[in-house]
All heavy atoms as an XYZ file, in Angstrom:
736
protein
N      59.770    -89.969   -198.434
C      60.718    -91.073   -198.469
C      62.131    -90.526   -198.252
O      62.543    -89.586   -198.907
C      60.617    -91.798   -199.805
C      61.633    -92.900   -199.951
S      61.479    -93.681   -201.556
C      61.251    -95.334   -201.041
N      62.842    -91.100   -197.318
C      64.192    -90.655   -196.986
C      65.199    -91.263   -197.960
O      65.253    -92.461   -198.151
C      64.532    -91.073   -195.553
C      65.824    -90.509   -195.073
C      66.033    -90.805   -193.595
O      65.361    -91.695   -193.052
O      66.862    -90.132   -193.006
N      65.978    -90.385   -198.597
C      66.937    -90.851   -199.591
C      68.372    -90.865   -199.078
O      69.211    -91.529   -199.646
C      66.868    -89.970   -200.834
C      65.552    -90.081   -201.569
C      65.565    -89.244   -202.813
C      64.235    -89.353   -203.521
N      64.205    -88.573   -204.744
N      68.653    -90.128   -198.015
C      70.017    -90.044   -197.509
C      70.434    -91.376   -196.914
O      69.778    -91.903   -196.019
C      70.143    -88.950   -196.429
O      69.710    -87.715   -196.993
C      71.566    -88.828   -195.948
N      71.520    -91.915   -197.430
C      72.067    -93.168   -196.935
C      73.495    -92.901   -196.479
O      74.265    -92.259   -197.181
C      72.037    -94.262   -198.026
C      72.716    -95.522   -197.544
C      70.610    -94.543   -198.450
N      73.817    -93.384   -195.293
C      75.150    -93.180   -194.723
C      75.792    -94.535   -194.534
O      75.156    -95.481   -194.059
C      75.054    -92.421   -193.389
C      74.448    -91.039   -193.661
C      76.422    -92.315   -192.728
C      74.133    -90.242   -192.438
N      77.063    -94.621   -194.899
C      77.786    -95.887   -194.789
C      78.468    -95.970   -193.434
O      79.269    -95.136   -193.080
C      78.823    -96.014   -195.894
C      79.538    -97.342   -195.866
C      80.186    -97.616   -197.215
N      80.861    -98.870   -197.247
C      80.275   -100.051   -197.373
N      78.989   -100.112   -197.496
N      80.976   -101.155   -197.396
N      78.119    -96.997   -192.664
C      78.744    -97.293   -191.381
C      80.011    -98.092   -191.684
O      79.951    -99.251   -192.063
C      77.774    -98.107   -190.530
C      78.325    -98.487   -189.169
O      79.558    -98.479   -188.993
O      77.516    -98.814   -188.286
N      81.173    -97.447   -191.546
C      82.431    -98.098   -191.910
C      82.864    -99.149   -190.898
O      83.699    -99.984   -191.208
C      83.564    -97.068   -192.089
O      83.728    -96.313   -190.888
C      83.265    -96.127   -193.242
N      82.324    -99.110   -189.691
C      82.674   -100.126   -188.698
C      82.027   -101.463   -189.029
O      82.615   -102.505   -188.818
C      82.246    -99.688   -187.291
C      83.094    -98.583   -186.726
C      82.713    -98.242   -185.304
O      81.595    -98.604   -184.858
O      83.521    -97.613   -184.631
N      80.805   -101.421   -189.540
C      80.079   -102.664   -189.829
C      79.820   -102.861   -191.316
O      79.150   -103.804   -191.700
C      78.759   -102.681   -189.067
C      78.975   -102.682   -187.575
C      77.695   -102.816   -186.838
N      76.692   -101.910   -187.364
C      75.486   -101.771   -186.845
N      75.139   -102.469   -185.815
N      74.631   -100.928   -187.363
N      80.314   -101.935   -192.129
C      80.135   -102.016   -193.583
C      78.664   -102.147   -193.968
O      78.283   -103.000   -194.758
C      80.958   -103.158   -194.168
S      82.708   -102.934   -193.950
N      77.845   -101.299   -193.388
C      76.420   -101.267   -193.688
C      76.027    -99.884   -194.172
O      76.657    -98.897   -193.828
C      75.577   -101.581   -192.453
C      75.697   -102.979   -191.942
C      74.827   -103.199   -190.716
O      74.409   -102.222   -190.060
O      74.567   -104.362   -190.430
N      74.983    -99.815   -194.967
C      74.415    -98.547   -195.383
C      73.062    -98.385   -194.712
O      72.203    -99.257   -194.828
C      74.297    -98.482   -196.902
C      75.657    -98.430   -197.567
C      75.582    -98.276   -199.073
O      74.474    -98.413   -199.635
O      76.623    -98.022   -199.674
N      72.894    -97.285   -193.988
C      71.675    -97.045   -193.220
C      71.161    -95.636   -193.487
O      71.936    -94.735   -193.791
C      71.951    -97.200   -191.726
C      72.495    -98.549   -191.274
C      73.053    -98.459   -189.879
C      71.397    -99.591   -191.335
N      69.868    -95.439   -193.320
C      69.320    -94.092   -193.441
C      69.616    -93.327   -192.158
O      69.925    -93.914   -191.118
C      67.792    -94.131   -193.662
O      67.178    -94.651   -192.485
C      67.419    -94.941   -194.889
N      69.504    -92.026   -192.255
C      69.740    -91.176   -191.092
C      68.758    -91.523   -189.972
O      69.140    -91.560   -188.799
C      69.614    -89.715   -191.501
C      70.232    -88.671   -190.603
C      71.682    -88.977   -190.311
C      70.106    -87.293   -191.222
N      67.527    -91.824   -190.318
C      66.522    -92.210   -189.318
C      66.929    -93.502   -188.613
O      66.835    -93.611   -187.387
C      65.144    -92.383   -189.993
O      64.791    -91.153   -190.638
C      64.086    -92.765   -188.983
N      67.398    -94.482   -189.383
C      67.848    -95.750   -188.797
C      69.037    -95.529   -187.862
O      69.117    -96.133   -186.796
C      68.236    -96.755   -189.879
C      67.045    -97.242   -190.677
O      65.905    -97.155   -190.170
O      67.261    -97.701   -191.817
N      69.953    -94.657   -188.280
C      71.136    -94.380   -187.459
C      70.756    -93.679   -186.159
O      71.317    -93.971   -185.108
C      72.150    -93.552   -188.235
C      72.920    -94.302   -189.290
C      73.731    -93.346   -190.153
C      73.837    -95.331   -188.648
N      69.811    -92.750   -186.223
C      69.349    -92.077   -184.996
C      68.728    -93.087   -184.029
O      68.978    -93.046   -182.825
C      68.342    -90.978   -185.314
C      68.968    -89.724   -185.833
C      67.943    -88.603   -185.924
N      68.500    -87.453   -186.584
C      69.248    -86.530   -185.994
N      69.516    -86.640   -184.703
N      69.723    -85.510   -186.666
N      67.938    -93.994   -184.549
C      67.307    -95.022   -183.707
C      68.376    -95.937   -183.103
O      68.308    -96.285   -181.914
C      66.304    -95.828   -184.525
N      69.357    -96.306   -183.912
C      70.451    -97.157   -183.422
C      71.225    -96.451   -182.312
O      71.527    -97.039   -181.277
C      71.395    -97.490   -184.577
C      72.572    -98.347   -184.176
C      73.437    -98.664   -185.381
O      73.141    -99.639   -186.079
O      74.416    -97.916   -185.610
N      71.523    -95.163   -182.513
C      72.243    -94.391   -181.502
C      71.454    -94.339   -180.192
O      72.020    -94.563   -179.117
C      72.530    -92.975   -182.000
C      73.011    -92.053   -180.908
C      74.273    -92.216   -180.347
C      72.193    -91.042   -180.408
C      74.718    -91.394   -179.323
C      72.631    -90.212   -179.392
C      73.892    -90.392   -178.853
O      74.323    -89.578   -177.831
N      70.160    -94.067   -180.268
C      69.333    -93.976   -179.057
C      69.315    -95.315   -178.315
O      69.401    -95.351   -177.090
C      67.908    -93.529   -179.400
C      67.826    -92.082   -179.819
C      68.316    -91.102   -178.752
O      68.079    -91.336   -177.549
O      68.932    -90.094   -179.135
N      69.226    -96.403   -179.058
C      69.241    -97.735   -178.444
C      70.572    -97.977   -177.735
O      70.602    -98.437   -176.587
C      69.011    -98.827   -179.512
O      67.732    -98.611   -180.116
C      69.068   -100.216   -178.898
N      71.672    -97.657   -178.408
C      72.995    -97.851   -177.804
C      73.202    -96.931   -176.605
O      73.748    -97.343   -175.584
C      74.090    -97.613   -178.847
C      74.156    -98.636   -179.980
C      75.149    -98.180   -181.040
C      74.522   -100.008   -179.453
N      72.761    -95.702   -176.729
C      72.913    -94.726   -175.641
C      72.107    -95.165   -174.417
O      72.620    -95.144   -173.297
C      72.452    -93.346   -176.106
C      72.643    -92.273   -175.078
C      72.214    -90.928   -175.615
C      72.317    -89.880   -174.538
N      71.820    -88.582   -174.985
N      70.877    -95.593   -174.634
C      70.025    -96.042   -173.520
C      70.585    -97.289   -172.850
O      70.363    -97.502   -171.664
C      68.593    -96.280   -174.000
C      67.901    -94.992   -174.363
O      68.263    -93.910   -173.910
N      66.895    -95.090   -175.221
N      71.299    -98.100   -173.595
C      71.906    -99.310   -173.040
C      73.342    -99.099   -172.588
O      74.039   -100.055   -172.269
N      73.805    -97.842   -172.570
C      75.189    -97.488   -172.182
C      76.221    -98.260   -172.994
O      77.237    -98.689   -172.488
C      75.407    -97.730   -170.694
O      74.528    -96.942   -169.928
N      75.935    -98.441   -174.290
C      76.823    -99.198   -175.150
C      77.614    -98.322   -176.115
O      78.263    -98.826   -177.022
C      76.024   -100.231   -175.944
C      75.387   -101.279   -175.053
C      74.581   -102.281   -175.843
O      75.053   -102.714   -176.897
O      73.478   -102.608   -175.398
N      77.539    -97.002   -175.949
C      78.328    -96.096   -176.778
C      78.913    -95.000   -175.899
O      78.306    -94.592   -174.915
C      77.489    -95.473   -177.916
O      78.337    -94.616   -178.700
C      76.315    -94.677   -177.398
N      80.105    -94.560   -176.258
C      80.754    -93.470   -175.528
C      80.433    -92.118   -176.144
O      80.777    -91.087   -175.588
C      82.267    -93.688   -175.508
C      82.682    -94.919   -174.733
C      84.170    -95.156   -174.773
O      84.924    -94.281   -175.235
O      84.584    -96.245   -174.331
N      79.763    -92.116   -177.286
C      79.431    -90.864   -177.970
C      78.453    -90.055   -177.126
O      77.425    -90.562   -176.685
C      78.836    -91.171   -179.340
N      78.790    -88.788   -176.914
C      77.945    -87.908   -176.110
C      76.716    -87.434   -176.892
O      75.665    -87.201   -176.319
C      78.749    -86.682   -175.654
C      79.873    -87.023   -174.697
C      79.360    -87.418   -173.323
O      78.338    -86.856   -172.883
O      79.975    -88.296   -172.701
N      76.872    -87.266   -178.209
C      75.781    -86.768   -179.047
C      75.642    -87.653   -180.278
O      76.548    -88.428   -180.618
C      76.061    -85.328   -179.519
O      77.210    -85.348   -180.377
C      76.293    -84.385   -178.349
N      74.524    -87.493   -180.971
C      74.323    -88.229   -182.217
C      75.391    -87.851   -183.237
O      75.893    -88.706   -183.964
C      72.924    -87.964   -182.783
C      72.734    -88.575   -184.137
C      72.641    -89.958   -184.284
C      72.659    -87.791   -185.268
C      72.482    -90.539   -185.531
C      72.489    -88.364   -186.519
C      72.402    -89.729   -186.646
N      75.756    -86.569   -183.261
C      76.777    -86.106   -184.203
C      78.114    -86.794   -183.929
O      78.830    -87.176   -184.862
C      76.919    -84.583   -184.135
C      75.731    -83.834   -184.717
C      74.488    -83.845   -183.823
O      74.584    -84.139   -182.607
O      73.397    -83.578   -184.373
N      78.481    -86.958   -182.655
C      79.710    -87.676   -182.304
C      79.631    -89.132   -182.764
O      80.584    -89.678   -183.294
C      79.954    -87.654   -180.786
C      80.331    -86.290   -180.261
O      80.759    -85.431   -181.061
O      80.201    -86.080   -179.041
N      78.473    -89.744   -182.540
C      78.264    -91.121   -182.948
C      78.407    -91.265   -184.459
O      79.088    -92.156   -184.954
C      76.884    -91.594   -182.490
C      76.548    -92.990   -182.923
C      77.193    -94.088   -182.364
C      75.588    -93.226   -183.907
C      76.894    -95.382   -182.758
C      75.281    -94.513   -184.303
C      75.935    -95.582   -183.725
O      75.643    -96.853   -184.127
N      77.788    -90.354   -185.183
C      77.841    -90.379   -186.638
C      79.278    -90.235   -187.134
O      79.714    -90.954   -188.037
C      76.964    -89.267   -187.206
C      76.707    -89.248   -188.688
C      76.055    -90.550   -189.126
C      75.824    -88.073   -189.050
N      80.028    -89.334   -186.523
C      81.435    -89.165   -186.895
C      82.228    -90.439   -186.615
O      83.043    -90.858   -187.421
C      82.041    -87.996   -186.133
C      83.472    -87.708   -186.534
C      84.051    -86.511   -185.809
O      83.292    -85.580   -185.468
O      85.272    -86.514   -185.580
N      81.973    -91.066   -185.482
C      82.705    -92.284   -185.105
C      82.483    -93.427   -186.084
O      83.411    -94.169   -186.402
C      82.304    -92.755   -183.714
C      82.823    -91.874   -182.615
O      83.728    -91.076   -182.818
N      82.231    -91.996   -181.442
N      81.254    -93.598   -186.548
C      80.967    -94.749   -187.404
C      81.253    -94.504   -188.874
O      81.256    -95.439   -189.661
C      79.520    -95.253   -187.233
C      78.526    -94.235   -187.737
C      79.260    -95.671   -185.805
C      77.125    -94.766   -187.915
N      81.495    -93.258   -189.253
C      81.728    -92.981   -190.666
C      83.168    -92.615   -190.981
O      83.537    -92.488   -192.126
C      80.813    -91.846   -191.169
O      81.031    -90.679   -190.392
C      79.362    -92.251   -191.107
N      83.991    -92.452   -189.977
C      85.387    -92.123   -190.259
C      86.197    -93.402   -190.425
O      85.650    -94.491   -190.451
C      85.977    -91.197   -189.198
C      86.076    -91.838   -187.834
O      85.888    -93.056   -187.710
O      86.365    -91.108   -186.872
N      87.480    -93.264   -190.509
C      88.352    -94.400   -190.747
C      88.754    -95.144   -189.493
O      89.804    -95.765   -189.454
N      87.929    -95.087   -188.467
C      88.250    -95.770   -187.225
C      87.607    -97.145   -187.153
O      86.622    -97.422   -187.816
C      87.792    -94.956   -186.016
C      88.589    -93.694   -185.839
O      89.713    -93.584   -186.298
N      88.012    -92.722   -185.178
N      88.187    -97.983   -186.325
C      87.635    -99.301   -186.071
C      87.936    -99.685   -184.641
O      88.703    -99.018   -183.951
N      87.363   -100.761   -184.189
C      87.531   -101.204   -182.816
C      88.282   -102.526   -182.772
O      87.976   -103.437   -183.529
C      86.149   -101.388   -182.145
O      85.432   -100.157   -182.232
C      86.278   -101.802   -180.700
N      89.255   -102.605   -181.877
C      89.972   -103.856   -181.652
C      89.011   -104.809   -180.956
O      88.423   -104.467   -179.926
C      91.211   -103.620   -180.801
S      92.073   -105.138   -180.317
N      88.853   -105.998   -181.505
C      87.907   -106.972   -180.958
C      88.354   -107.532   -179.614
O      87.553   -108.063   -178.859
C      87.706   -108.133   -181.941
C      87.141   -107.727   -183.274
C      85.715   -107.256   -183.195
O      84.963   -107.729   -182.327
O      85.344   -106.407   -184.017
N      89.622   -107.420   -179.301
C      90.154   -108.021   -178.085
C      90.115   -107.054   -176.907
O      89.730   -107.414   -175.806
C      91.570   -108.531   -178.341
C      91.901   -109.798   -177.646
C      91.231   -110.979   -177.707
C      93.011   -110.007   -176.764
N      91.854   -111.923   -176.930
C      92.961   -111.351   -176.341
C      94.049   -109.214   -176.317
C      93.900   -111.888   -175.485
C      94.976   -109.755   -175.472
C      94.898   -111.085   -175.056
N      90.518   -105.796   -177.133
C      90.553   -104.825   -176.017
C      89.420   -103.795   -176.092
O      89.264   -102.987   -175.184
C      91.908   -104.118   -175.973
S      92.218   -102.991   -177.360
N      88.659   -103.807   -177.195
C      87.537   -102.889   -177.406
C      87.924   -101.419   -177.465
O      87.080   -100.553   -177.249
C      86.445   -103.101   -176.345
C      85.761   -104.421   -176.506
O      85.487   -104.852   -177.617
N      85.500   -105.084   -175.399
N      89.176   -101.121   -177.760
C      89.618    -99.740   -177.925
C      89.453    -99.332   -179.387
O      89.535   -100.165   -180.296
C      91.080    -99.579   -177.514
C      91.335    -99.800   -176.038
C      90.703    -98.735   -175.158
O      90.697    -97.550   -175.554
O      90.215    -99.090   -174.077
N      89.250    -98.042   -179.623
C      89.089    -97.523   -180.983
C      90.443    -97.086   -181.522
O      91.208    -96.400   -180.841
C      88.096    -96.345   -181.004
C      86.715    -96.831   -180.579
C      88.045    -95.704   -182.385
C      85.696    -95.728   -180.409
N      90.743    -97.508   -182.747
C      91.983    -97.170   -183.434
C      91.660    -96.757   -184.864
O      90.589    -97.063   -185.376
C      92.906    -98.405   -183.504
C      93.404    -98.875   -182.182
C      92.679    -99.780   -181.435
C      94.598    -98.400   -181.672
C      93.130   -100.222   -180.207
C      95.058    -98.821   -180.438
C      94.324    -99.741   -179.706
N      92.621    -96.104   -185.510
C      92.484    -95.861   -186.934
C      92.524    -97.219   -187.619
O      93.251    -98.117   -187.193
C      93.617    -94.978   -187.450
C      93.501    -93.545   -187.006
C      94.563    -92.663   -187.631
O      95.089    -93.011   -188.721
O      94.859    -91.631   -187.048
N      91.741    -97.373   -188.674
C      91.684    -98.667   -189.371
C      93.066    -99.131   -189.812
O      93.346   -100.322   -189.819
C      90.758    -98.575   -190.570
C      89.328    -98.428   -190.171
C      88.517    -99.548   -190.669
C      87.088    -99.261   -190.226
N      86.253   -100.367   -190.310
N      93.946    -98.180   -190.149
C      95.291    -98.545   -190.611
C      96.118    -99.183   -189.501
O      97.115    -99.833   -189.765
C      96.012    -97.313   -191.163
O      96.173    -96.340   -190.146
N      95.703    -99.020   -188.247
C      96.423    -99.584   -187.105
C      95.888   -100.954   -186.695
O      96.402   -101.560   -185.766
C      96.331    -98.642   -185.908
C      97.008    -97.305   -186.123
C      96.872    -96.424   -184.910
O      97.232    -96.877   -183.796
O      96.381    -95.292   -185.061
N      94.846   -101.436   -187.373
C      94.235   -102.717   -187.041
C      94.567   -103.754   -188.097
O      94.711   -103.441   -189.265
C      92.719   -102.564   -186.932
C      92.219   -101.644   -185.828
C      90.733   -101.398   -185.988
C      92.511   -102.233   -184.462
N      94.676   -104.999   -187.649
C      94.910   -106.120   -188.561
C      93.775   -107.113   -188.408
O      93.330   -107.381   -187.292
C      96.246   -106.782   -188.237
C      97.419   -105.823   -188.465
C      98.737   -106.433   -188.098
N      99.030   -107.575   -188.960
C     100.028   -108.413   -188.725
N     100.809   -108.251   -187.673
N     100.253   -109.419   -189.541
N      93.323   -107.661   -189.517
C      92.203   -108.595   -189.518
C      92.705   -110.018   -189.326
O      93.399   -110.563   -190.172
C      91.430   -108.480   -190.837
C      90.210   -109.360   -190.912
C      89.097   -108.896   -189.995
O      88.929   -107.724   -189.749
N      88.321   -109.844   -189.492
N      92.367   -110.621   -188.189
C      92.729   -112.009   -187.908
C      91.514   -112.876   -188.239
O      90.381   -112.492   -187.963
C      93.106   -112.165   -186.436
C      94.005   -113.357   -186.142
C      93.255   -114.676   -186.021
O      92.065   -114.651   -185.668
O      93.867   -115.722   -186.270
N      91.750   -114.026   -188.847
C      90.663   -114.865   -189.365
C      89.627   -115.246   -188.307
O      88.429   -115.221   -188.578
C      91.239   -116.118   -190.014
N      90.050   -115.582   -187.109
C      89.115   -116.038   -186.077
C      88.773   -114.977   -185.047
O      87.691   -115.009   -184.456
C      89.699   -117.254   -185.346
C      89.890   -118.438   -186.275
O      89.000   -118.678   -187.116
O      90.938   -119.089   -186.184
N      89.681   -114.046   -184.792
C      89.498   -113.070   -183.715
C      88.999   -111.710   -184.178
O      88.666   -110.866   -183.366
C      90.813   -112.901   -182.946
C      91.363   -114.173   -182.307
C      92.729   -113.909   -181.690
C      90.402   -114.701   -181.258
N      88.960   -111.456   -185.484
C      88.510   -110.164   -185.995
C      89.628   -109.152   -186.033
O      90.808   -109.506   -186.094
N      89.282   -107.868   -185.965
C      90.273   -106.790   -186.026
C      91.032   -106.701   -184.701
O      90.423   -106.686   -183.632
C      89.585   -105.460   -186.304
S      88.880   -105.335   -187.940
N      92.352   -106.625   -184.795
C      93.203   -106.544   -183.611
C      94.194   -105.399   -183.734
O      94.751   -105.169   -184.808
C      93.988   -107.844   -183.419
C      93.190   -109.121   -183.245
C      94.123   -110.332   -183.244
C      92.362   -109.085   -181.973
N      94.449   -104.705   -182.628
C      95.482   -103.674   -182.601
C      96.841   -104.353   -182.393
O      96.916   -105.525   -182.014
C      95.206   -102.663   -181.496
S      95.380   -103.299   -179.810
N      97.903   -103.602   -182.628
C      99.250   -104.157   -182.508
C      99.551   -104.653   -181.096
O     100.203   -105.691   -180.933
C     100.296   -103.144   -182.956
C     100.299   -102.972   -184.457
O      99.945   -103.882   -185.203
N     100.675   -101.793   -184.910
N      99.088   -103.935   -180.088
C      99.344   -104.360   -178.702
C      98.707   -105.705   -178.415
O      99.325   -106.580   -177.785
C      98.794   -103.329   -177.709
O      99.484   -102.115   -177.823
N      97.496   -105.903   -178.889
C      96.818   -107.178   -178.661
C      97.444   -108.290   -179.493
O      97.547   -109.422   -179.027
C      95.325   -107.041   -178.958
S      94.470   -106.024   -177.711
N      97.884   -107.967   -180.704
C      98.575   -108.956   -181.532
C      99.792   -109.473   -180.773
O     100.012   -110.683   -180.665
C      98.989   -108.366   -182.895
C      99.976   -109.272   -183.616
C      97.766   -108.102   -183.757
N     100.575   -108.554   -180.219
C     101.782   -108.946   -179.474
C     101.426   -109.730   -178.214
O     102.093   -110.710   -177.883
C     102.631   -107.730   -179.136
C     103.219   -107.067   -180.335
N     104.125   -107.688   -181.171
C     103.020   -105.842   -180.863
C     104.460   -106.877   -182.151
N     103.793   -105.747   -181.994
N     100.389   -109.318   -177.515
C      99.983   -110.013   -176.282
C      99.526   -111.441   -176.591
O      99.913   -112.382   -175.893
C      98.870   -109.236   -175.584
N      98.733   -111.607   -177.625
C      98.254   -112.930   -177.994
C      99.406   -113.812   -178.456
O      99.526   -114.974   -178.051
C      97.159   -112.823   -179.080
C      95.941   -112.109   -178.509
C      96.782   -114.198   -179.620
C      94.930   -111.658   -179.551
N     100.279   -113.251   -179.292
C     101.428   -114.002   -179.797
C     102.377   -114.393   -178.671
O     102.965   -115.479   -178.694
C     102.156   -113.199   -180.860
N     102.520   -113.524   -177.656
C     103.432   -113.820   -176.551
C     102.947   -115.008   -175.712
O     103.724   -115.623   -174.993
C     103.615   -112.593   -175.648
O     102.449   -112.367   -174.876
N     101.691   -115.344   -175.837
C     101.120   -116.503   -175.133
C     101.286   -117.781   -175.945
O     100.788   -118.826   -175.563
C      99.650   -116.264   -174.848
C      99.439   -115.126   -173.890
C      97.982   -114.920   -173.624
N      97.860   -113.895   -172.615
C      96.750   -113.288   -172.293
N      95.640   -113.604   -172.916
N      96.720   -112.378   -171.362
N     101.943   -117.650   -177.087
C     102.202   -118.819   -177.919
C     101.082   -119.161   -178.885
O     101.144   -120.186   -179.554
N     100.078   -118.308   -178.977
C      98.972   -118.573   -179.890
C      99.356   -118.187   -181.316
O     100.035   -117.189   -181.526
C      97.744   -117.792   -179.458
C      97.355   -118.139   -178.051
C      95.862   -118.248   -177.880
O      95.140   -118.340   -178.878
O      95.444   -118.250   -176.729
N      98.948   -118.978   -182.263
C      99.215   -118.685   -183.674
C      98.082   -117.828   -184.203
O      96.909   -118.070   -183.934
C      99.315   -119.967   -184.476
C     100.490   -120.815   -184.012
C     100.934   -121.749   -185.094
C     102.003   -122.642   -184.503
N     103.258   -122.499   -185.082
N      98.453   -116.801   -184.963
C      97.472   -115.900   -185.539
C      97.474   -116.076   -187.058
O      98.524   -116.223   -187.675
C      97.798   -114.443   -185.168
C      97.728   -114.166   -183.666
C      98.355   -112.822   -183.347
C      96.303   -114.209   -183.189
N      96.297   -116.034   -187.641
C      96.131   -116.197   -189.077
C      95.532   -114.910   -189.641
O      94.317   -114.722   -189.587
C      95.215   -117.403   -189.356
C      95.042   -117.657   -190.821
O      95.848   -117.240   -191.643
N      93.975   -118.351   -191.161
N      96.394   -114.040   -190.170
C      95.929   -112.750   -190.643
C      95.450   -112.818   -192.085
O      96.029   -113.489   -192.914
C      97.051   -111.699   -190.530
C      97.369   -111.373   -189.106
C      98.492   -111.886   -188.504
C      96.516   -110.589   -188.343
C      98.783   -111.608   -187.186
C      96.787   -110.293   -187.030
C      97.941   -110.820   -186.435
N      94.373   -112.090   -192.341
C      93.847   -111.978   -193.693
C      94.518   -110.784   -194.341
O      94.747   -109.783   -193.718
C      92.334   -111.786   -193.637
C      91.627   -112.947   -192.999
C      90.133   -112.717   -192.838
O      89.622   -111.657   -193.260
O      89.478   -113.591   -192.268
N      94.830   -110.931   -195.609
C      95.512   -109.836   -196.317
C      94.639   -109.179   -197.316
O      93.714   -109.549   -197.806
C      96.765   -110.363   -197.020
C      97.778   -110.849   -196.030
C      97.883   -112.187   -195.711
C      98.620   -109.965   -195.402
C      98.815   -112.640   -194.815
C      99.554   -110.410   -194.493
C      99.648   -111.751   -194.199
């Protein structure tokens, strides 16, 4: 029985190492991850990084803001959306 559990900070889930390897292989086969190796993938999902929902770029979590309807946004996207006259509702 596998006891090692790793917390995926991007999705706030706890998964076993076996589950994470399977997830990585699925994403890699579907060209849905930029990680070259499983170790890179593991580092990406467990560090303090997150993805902007609008531009899909990876940023440090401290650089992202949580908008109620649009999800996590980087500062550049916040400014771009606001410049179009859209109102943003940030969660604190």
